[in-house]
DRENBASE-122948 format. One record per residue: residue in three letters; x, y, z of N, C-alpha, C, O in turn. Coordinates in steps of 0.05 Angstrom, whole numbers, plus 5000, padded with zeros to 4 digits. Example, Ala and Ser with C-alpha at 12.3 -4.5 7.8 and 13.67 -1.06 7.14 Angstrom:
% residues 2
ALA526448865156524649105156526449345156528549345169 SER525749555142527349795143525850015157526850235161 
This chain:
% residues 412
MET446465995831443565935816441265685832441865445835 ASP439265775839438365515857436365345823434365435812 HIS437365175819437265005798434164805807432864685790 ARG433664815829430864755833428764925822426764825810 LYS429065185825427265395809427565415779425865465762 ARG429965355777429865335743427965175732425865225720 ILE429764855740427364665729424964665732423664605712 LEU423364745757420564765763419565035737417565045723 ASN421165175739419765455727420465335691419365465673 ASP421465205687422265145659419864875647419064825625 LEU419364755671418264545666414164665668411964585659 LEU414864805681412064885689411365145665409065145657 ASP412865315657412665495632412265255604411465345583 LYS412565035605411764855587408464695586406764645569 TYR408864665614406564495627403564745618401464655610 GLU404165015622402365185614401265265592399165375588 LYS403865175572402865225548401964995534401165015511 SER401964765547400664545533397064515543395864585564 THR396064345516393564275528393364065544395263965556 GLN390263965546390163775562391263455545391663255559 THR391363465520391863185500394163155499394962935490 GLU396263425511399263445510400063285537401963135538 PHE398163335560399563155574399162915580399362845604 LYS398662775563398862445562401762375551402862155555 ARG402862595536406062615539407262755549406462995551 ARG410262665562411962835578411663135581411363245559 ILE411663235593412863585603415463535609416163465631 MET417363575584420163445587421663645576420963755555 ILE423863715590426763845587428763715577429063505590 ASP430763755554432663625553434963755570435663975562 CYS436063665589438063825603440863795589442663945595 THR441063625571443663625551444163835534446263855523 LYS441964035529442264265509444964355520446164305541 LEU445364525495447764635505446264975515444565105504 GLY447965015538447365275550445565185581445465355598 TYR444364945585442864905599444164875624443464995644 LEU446264685624448264595646451764615636452764535615 ASP452764725652456164655644456864455654457064435679 VAL457464265640458963985651460863935661461563755676 THR462364165648464864165659466464385685468764475688 ASP464364405697464364575723462764365741460364305739 PRO465364245764464164045784462564045799461163855807 GLU462564405812461464435830458664535818456764515833 GLN458364635792455864685786455164405782453164355796 LYS455764255772454263935765453463825787451663665785 LYS454363875807454163725834451863835846450063695855 GLN451764165846449564245854445864165839443564145847 PHE447564125809444964135794443763755802441463695809 LEU445163635800444663335807443263295830441263145830 ASP443963425854442863525891440263595878438363445884 ALA439863815861436463995857435063725845432863655852 VAL436563565824435163295810433563195823431163155820 THR435663115846435562835867432962935885430962795888 GLU433363165894431263265922428763365904426563345915 LEU428963465880425463455864424163115857421763035858 SER426362995852425062725854424662575868423462365863 GLU425962655896425162485914422162565932420562425945 LYS422062845924419062985933416662885909414262905910 GLY418062785894415462705873414462875845412662815830 LEU416163105845415263275831416263285807415063405789 ILE418763145802419963055776420262755774419862585791 SER421062715752422662475743424662525725424662725712 TYR426662335722428362425707430262115693429861895701 ASP431862155675433661985657435962105659436462345665 TRP437961865650441161935651441761895619440861715605 GLU444062155610445562115591447561945594448461815575 ARG448461905617450761735626450761715660451761855678 LYS449561555661448061415691450661475710452861375709 GLY449561685732451161765751452262015752453162135771 TYR452162075726454362265717453662535702455162735701 VAL450662485687449762765669446762585664446062375654 VAL445662845679442462785675442262835642443862985630 LYS440362715629439362725601436862875604437163125604 ASN434362795605431162835609429962895639429862745659 VAL429263135636427663125668424063315662423563545655 TRP422263075669419563145665418063215687419163215709 LEU415363285684414663365709412163175713410763115695 ASN411863095740409962985749407663085747407163235766 THR405563045726403163305722401063355742399763565746 ASP400862995758399462975779400763125805399263135825 LYS403063235807403663385826404063715823404863865840 ALA403463755801403564045797402664265812403464505812 ASP400964155823400064435849402464445870403264645882 GLU403464175874404764225893408264345889409764455905 ALA408564245855411564455842411064745847412764895856 TYR408364805839407465035839407665215868408565445871 ALA406465025890407465205920410265135921411365295937 PHE411964975912414964955926416765145914418965205924 ILE415965235896417765495888415965745897416965965903 GLY413965715897412566025909411466115882411866345876 ARG410465985868409366095841406066045836404765845833 LYS405466265837401866185829401366075806402366185786 SER399865875804398565675775397065895762396466105774 THR396565825736395466005715392065925729390666115734 TYR391165735732389165705743387865855775385565915782 SER389765875786389265985817389366365805387866525814 ALA391566435783391766635780388766745770387466915782 ALA387766585743384766585734382666615753380766775752 ASN383166415772381066485793381066785809379166915816 GLU383466835812383667075827382067305807380267455815 LEU382867315787382567515763380167575757379367805754 ALA378367255755375667295757374267405784372467565778 VAL374567365807373567355831373667745825371567875826 LEU376567865819377168045826374668195805372868325816 PHE374668175778372668265761369168225769367268355761 GLY369168055783366067995795366068145814363768205819 GLU368368305835367868485857367068785839365668955849 TYR368168825813367869115804364668975792362869065805 LEU363868825775361368845765359268845780357268835766 GLU358968855805357268775823356969035828355769055850 ARG357469275819357369605826357669745803357969985802 ILE357669575781357869755750354969795744353069645746 LYS354870085734351770125717352270125699350670015684 THR354370225688354870305652354170035634355369825642 ALA352670015614351669765602354169645596354869425603 TRP355269785583358269755562360169615579360869375574 ILE360969775599362669685620361469295628362469075622 ALA359269355643358969135653358868885639359568675649 ASP357668945610357868735584360668615583360868375584 TYR363068805580365268755580366468665603368568555596 PHE366268655629366468595647365068245649366468055655 SER362468235644362167985643363567765619364367535625 ARG363767885595364367765576368067575583368667345576 GLN370167815601372067755605372267535633374167395639 ILE369767555647369667315669368867035655369366815665 SER367567055633367066765621369366675605369766435605 GLU370666825592372866775576375566675593376866485586 ILE376266845618377766705639377466475649379166305651 THR374166465657373166165666373465915649373865675653 GLU373166075629372965825611375965685595376165475582 ARG377765875602380565795598382365745614384565665607 SER381465795645382265725657385265915666386765875685 LYS385366045652387866215654388366525646387966595623 PRO388966645660389266955654389467005615391166855606 ILE388167145598388567285578389367525567389367705584 ASP389867575552390967855543392868005553395267955556 LYS391068225558392268435575392368355598393968465613 TRP390668155608390268115638392667875649392567755670 GLN394967865628397367755643398467895652400267805666 ASN398368195651399868325667400068245701398968075715 ASP402168485707401568405738399468465751398568665742 ILE397868375771396468395788395568675792393268745788 MET397268825800397269095811396469225788394869405790 LEU397469155767395969375737393569295733391769445735 VAL393269065727390169025728388569105737386469175725 ARG389169105768386769275792387069595782384969725782 ASP389669725774388870005767387870055750386870275749 ILE387669835722386269915699382969805704381469935689 LEU381669645717379269595731378969865751376869995747 LYS380269935767379670195778378870395761376670505765 ALA380370445743379670635724377170615706375970815699 LEU376470395698373970365689371370355706369070405701 ASP372570265727369870295753369270585753366870655754 ASN371270785751371471005759370071155735368071285741 VAL370871145713369271195687366271125688364571285679 ASP365670905698362670805708361171015726358671035725 LYS362671175743362071365763362071665754361571845770 LEU362571715728362671945725360572185718358972135699 SER360372345726357872485710357972725703358072915719 GLY358072735677360172975666362472885654362772645647 SER364773115650366973125641369273135665368573315681 ILE371073035671373873125680375973165668375973075645 SER377973275675380373305652382473055665382172985689 MET384072965650384872795654387472705669388372485670 ARG388572955682390373015706388972925732389572795753 ALA386573045722384973095751383472765755382572675776 PHE383472685739382372325740384372195750384171985764 SER386472295744389472065752389772195779390872065797 ILE388972435783390372535816388772345836389572195854 ARG385272415824383372305847383871995852383471895874 LEU384971795821384871555829387571405838387771175846 PHE389371565835392371465839394371675850396771625846 SER393671925865394872055875397172195857398672355870 ASP397472165834399272125809397372365781395372285769 SER398372605778397672735760398572615730397172675711 LYS400172485728401372305699400871995705401171815688 TYR400371955726399371615721398371445699399371255687 PHE396171565696393271535679394571565645393971405628 GLU396171765642396771805616398671685610398671615586 LYS401471605629403071395619403171095621404670935611 THR400771075641400970745643398170635631397970445616 ILE396370775641393370695646391670795616389770655609 LYS392070915609391171075582390070875565387670805564 LYS392370755547392370615528390470325533389370205515 TYR390370265556389170045562385870125560384269965551 ILE385270355569382770435573381370495548379070425544 VAL383370675526383070735501381670455486379370435476 ASP383970245489383170015476381069945483379469925464 ILE380069885506377669785516374869885507372969765497 ALA375370215515373070385503372570395470370370455461 SER374470345455374270385432372570145415371370165394 LYS372969925430372369625415369969595432369269355431 ASN368169765450365769575463364569895471362469825483 GLU364470115472363270295482362270325452363670375432 PRO358670295453357070265429358370455408359570385388 GLU357770745419357770995401360871005383361371115362 LEU362870845401365770825387366370555371368470505359 LYS364270375372365170145361364870205331363270365321 ASP366870015315366970155286367670365271367570365247 MET368470575288368870825282371870805274373570725290 ASP372270865252375570875237376371105245374771295247 GLU379171115251380971375257380171525280380571765276 LEU379571495294378271605317381171735332382971585328 SER381971975348383972025364383171935389380871885395 GLU385671915407385671785435384372075445383972035470 ARG383572295441382272525454379072455446377472505464 GLU377972345423375472345418375072025431372771915433 ILE376771935436374971595453374471695484372571645498 LEU377371895491376771875514373872095525372272105543 ALA374572255501372472465508369172325515367572405532 GLN368972135500366672045498365971935520363771965530 ILE368171755534367371695563367771935584367771865608 GLY367972145579368272355597370872395608370672475631 ILE373072375600375372415603377072595584378272495565 ILE377172845590377773105573381073115577382273115598 MET382273105551385273115553386273425556388473475566 MET384573625549384273895543381373985541379473855533 PRO381174235550379074365543377774295509379474255492 GLU375074275501375274275477373574595473372474745490 ILE373874615444373574935434370974835415370974645399 PHE368875005420366674945405366175205392366175435402 GLU365875135371365775395347363375445325362775245312 PHE362275645321360175715314359976045294361376245299 CYS358576035278358376305262355776375254354276255239 GLY355376595267351976615261350276865281351576975299 ASP348476905279346677095288344876995319342577065324 MET346476835337344976755358345876905389347777065394 THR344576835401345377005430344976745456342776645461 ILE347376675470346776495493345876605521346376835529 GLY344776465529344176535550345476325576344976085579 PHE347076485595348876365610347776425636345976575641 ALA348976295651348176195685348276555695346476655709 ASP350676725684351376995693349777245675349577475682 GLY348877105649347777335638348077195608348476955603 GLU347677435589347277365554349177435547350077655556 VAL350377315533352277395507349877405480347677295476 ASP351977625461349977615439352777595421354677745424 TYR352677355400355077275384353977505354356077615345 SER352577565345352077725320354177875311355477855290 PRO354378045331357278195319359878045304361278125285 ILE359977895313362377715303361377625273359177525271 ARG362377665258362277565231363677355226362677155217 SER366077385233367477175224367576835246369176645244 GLY365576875263365476685272366776645304368976745309 SER365276495325365776555352366676255366367776085353 CYS366176235391367476075402366576035432365876235445 ILE366475745447366275795475367475445484367175255469 THR368675455508369775235517368075075522365775155524 SER368874715527366974575541365974655564363574625569 ASP367974805585367274835611365074995611363374945629 SER364475205595362475385593359375275591357275385599 VAL359574995576357074945570354974825597352474845597 LYS356174745614354574735639353674995648351974965665 ASP354075175644353175475648351075485627349375645636 ILE350375415604348375465584345675455593344575235590 ARG344275665603341975625605338475545583336275425585 TYR340175715561337975705533339975875507341876025510 ILE339075825489339775955464338175985447337075785438 THR337476275435335876355417337176435394339576465393 LEU335776455377336976515346335376745331332976735332 ASP336876985317335677165305334077105291334476885282 SER331677245282328977195269329977135227328677045208 ARG333077245234333177235199334676985203334776905180 ILE335976795217336676545208334276335200331976315210 SER335476195178333376075165333875775164332475585161 ARG337075825167337975515175340375485186342075655192 ILE340375195190343075125210344274995198342774835187 LEU346674965191348774745172351074685190352774855197 PHE350874395199353274265219355174205191354374085171 ILE357974315192360174255180361874005195361873995219 GLU362673865184364473625207366573725199367873755220 ASN368473835177371273905163372174145185370574315194 LYS373974145190374674445206375674645178375474895178 THR376474515158378074745133375174815128374375035136 ASN372974615112370974715101369874865123368875065112 TYR369674885140368375005163368475375161366775555158 SER372275365164372775615165372775775142372476015143 GLU373275595113372775665090370175855088369776095087 TYR367875535088365175685090364175965106362376105097 CYS365476015131364676225143366176455131365076675133 LEU367776455123370176695117368476795081368477005069 ASN367576575076367776705047364576645030363976775010 THR362676415043360476395031358276355048356176305036 ARG358076375076355876375093354076585086354976795079 HIS351076545087350176785073348976895105349776795126 PHE347677045103346477265131344677155139344477225162 ASN343177015134341076825148341576515151339776345148 GLU344476455156345576225168346676245191347976435200 LEU346075995204347775985226349575665222348475455218 VAL352575715225354375445221355975395240357475555251 ILE355475155243356675035273358974785256358874635237 TYR361074875279363074665268362574385279361974345302 HIS362874225266361173935278364173755294364373655316 GLY365773775277368873605284367573385282365273355276 GLY369473175289369572885288367272755301364872785298 PHE368772605318366272485338365972585362367472575381 TYR362972755359362372925379362372715413361572495419 SER363672915425364472815461361872895476360673095467 PRO361072785496358072875514357973165516355673265515 ALA359873335520360473525524358473695498356373835499 HIS360273615477359573795456356373705445355073845430 GLY355573475455353073375449351373515467348973505463 ASP352173645484349773795504349574025491347274095485 PHE351874205483351574425462350574375440349474575431 PHE350274135422348874165399345474175406343774295395 ARG345474005431342474005438340074285440337774315432 PHE341974475457341074745457340774835427338574925420 LEU342174825413342274885380339274725369337374835358 ALA339474485377337174355365333874525377331974615364 ASP334374505402331174555414330874835410328574925413 ALA332774985403332375305388331675195358329675325352 ALA332175075345332575055315329374905310327975005292 GLU328474705324325474655332323274865339320974885330 LYS324975035362322175225367322075445344319975565340 ASN323775505331323275675308322875485281323275595259 ASP322175235280322075125261323575165236322575215214 ILE326775135245328975255224330174995219330974865239 PRO330474885189332074675180334174625187335574825191 VAL335374345191337774345205339774185182338773965177 PHE341274205174343274035152346473915163348074015179 PHE346573775155349273655164351173535132350573365115 TRP353573715136355673635109357773555127358373685147 ALA359073285119360973135118362073015092361173065070 ASP364472815099365672635072363472495068361272495081 ILE364272355048361772185028362871945035363471815015 ASP363371835058365071585062363271475090361371575102 TYR364671205095363171045122363571285143361471355153 GLY364671365148365571635177363271845175361871895194 GLY363171965148360872095143357872035150356472195163 PHE356871755139355271635144353971635173351771675182 ARG356471545182355771485214355571695230354071665249 MET356971935227356272155244353472305244352072415260 PHE353272235216350572435210348772195216346572315215 VAL348171975221345771805230345971855262343871835275 ARG348371915272348971895308348072185313346972225335 LEU348472385295347372645305343972675296342472855304 ARG343372495281340272525279339472405296337972535310 ASP339972185303338371965319338872015354337571915373 ASN340672175357340672255384340072535390338872575411 ILE340472685378339672975379337873175353337073405358 VAL337573075330337373255312335173145296335473175272 PRO332372985306330772845286330572905263330772705248 ALA330173185246329573205223332173275217331773475204 LEU334873245218336773315204336873155177336172925171 ARG337773385162338073255130340473295122341573485133 PRO342373145100344573105087345873295068344773255046 LEU346973405066347973625060350973625034353273685042 ASN350373535000352773514992354773225003357173155008 MET351173085002353772755010350972524999349972335011 ASP350472614970348572464947350072394930352472464928 THR348572224914349572144888350372314867351972224852 GLU349172644863350272814849352672904869354872874858 ALA352672964885355873014898357472904894359573014890 PHE357272614895358772404888360672544861362872664858 SER357972414840359372404813360472764804361672824784 SER359772904820360773114805363673194819365173364809 HIS364473004846367173044848369072684844370772584858 SER368172614826368872314822371372284808372472064805 GLY372272514797375672524792377772534807380172494802 LYS375972624838377872604857377772474882378072544906 LEU377172194866376371984899378571934910380771954900 LEU378071844934380171714959379971384952378071234959 GLU381771314940381870984933380170854958379971014977 ARG379170634961378470534990380070194976380470154952 ASN380670024997380369785002378369595001376869645020 ASP377569364988376369144993375069185022372869295021 LYS375869125043375369175068373969345073371869275083 TYR374469675068373169855067370169885061368169935074 ILE370769845031368269775019366069545026363669565028 GLN367469365029365269225047363969245075361669195083 LYS366369355090364869525110361869715109359869715124 THR362769905081361170065076358269855066355969835074 LEU359069785055356469575043355069505062352669505057 GLU355669445082354469315103353069525116352369455138 LEU352669745111350269955119347369855104345169835115 LEU348069825084345469755068342969635084340569705084 ASN344369415099342869225119341469405140339669295153 ASP341969605144341269855162339370025154340370195140 PRO336470055159335170215149335470435158334170605146 ASP337370565184338070825187339770985169340571215172 TYR340270795148341770905132340770905100342370915082 GLU338170885098336970815078337171175054336971175029 CYS337571365067338071595052340671555030340871655008 PHE342571375044345371395036345771155022348071105016 TYR343170935014343470724997344870814969346970724961 ASP343670964958344871064928346571094923347471034901 VAL348171214946351171384937353071154958355471164957 ILE351670944980353470744979354070564962356370454963 ASN352270494942352270314926354870464899356170334883 MET354870734902356770884881359670744892361270614879 ILE359870814920362370764925362770504926365170474931 ALA361870334924361970064921363470024901365769934900 LYS361570124880362070104853364870244837366170164818 ARG364870394848368270704845370170524862372470504854 LYS369670404882372370364907373470674919375570744930 GLY371470774912373071104929370871274945368471214943 THR371771464959369971644967370671894965372971904956 VAL369672124971369172344968370172474994369372365015 GLU371972704999372672805023371573035020371973134998 GLN370273155035370473465042371573685020370473825004 GLU373973645026375373895016375773924982376874094968 CYS374473664975374573744942372773944937373174074916 PHE371073984951369074154943370574484947369674684937 LEU372074464958373374754962374874934943375975154945 LEU374274714916375074804886373674844875374274894851 ASP370774854884368774974869367675234880367475324903 ASP366475394845365475604851363975684876364075884891 ASN362475464877359075434897359475194915358174984911 PRO361475244937362674954951359674844966360174654980 VAL357174924966355374854976352774884962351475084954 LEU352174584960349074654938346874634959346174474976 VAL345874924949343474974963340874884959339074964974 
């Protein structure tokens, strides 16, 4: 055992955890503690004393005796020699590691175009510089940190979507490395910093990654009604398929237009898959086009929705959105309305719908209620103000599935 390294590593560990105020006290270890040194082993005791003497002669540490000349009691770091202590054992100081990390972030920041990634990098640089030491996840091995930043850098450069394994091969020449090692970091960073994802509860990894352009598997876009899609290589009329049709996300890039049959008089987006399926099978009117919205729509899904919105606008067709009467449902409605369908209207999401299903409320805790109440400060949610107040009063929300028990599951 190299006692010199053990002593200095232990002292430097305490040094890094201490504050500037604590530096006024000794950064010290008690060598007589059980397990630190076997004083019954003459050879080990001699090696330990030699190590203490050498480090003391170099001015890196000081010490005192339990029994002078025989057993060392306390050893403490000469903090004015801390840099030399780091160099002696080949260890990088937290300050040096922080500086290296800040420089690395800065190199990537210079070429980042995506606002939320650039903002995130800037905040990390500020925090690392202020603390003078790596923080949180950046305390990992520098090579792992480089791979995380490399992945974010390539997310910034994505145009469209890419499969997760293709993304992994492109960056790391390994189809599974991203999924096994890097994915959890990217999901965490994106969910907390990408504006569309922030404050959205219960999003899956698939939904989070899809939003930033990484597809775990091809998405399926479902719809039911009389419409025709014009692809690059020809038209497909989906009208004869009465129970519902679908295309994959890979097909969206080939769409050139969508036309609606003259009989279509309204379009209905349904967020919940069960409700969508049941509605298409048992309730849909011949003059409706029903679209499965799903949870948090991806960029590719958004492109598909824009074709539908354009077709609705050209034909002056009203568009409705139906989701749970809760925080997530309100957020999804506003996102679809503000980004794609300006004239979007909520359906089955008002006080009447809430009251008629109040016997089947999903109980919510105070934190959830408070978060929902904060929407009252945002004029974008004005159409939901009344029902939000009802949610707060009853401390519960209504799930779409409750409507499946009704004779007429949609209020026309």
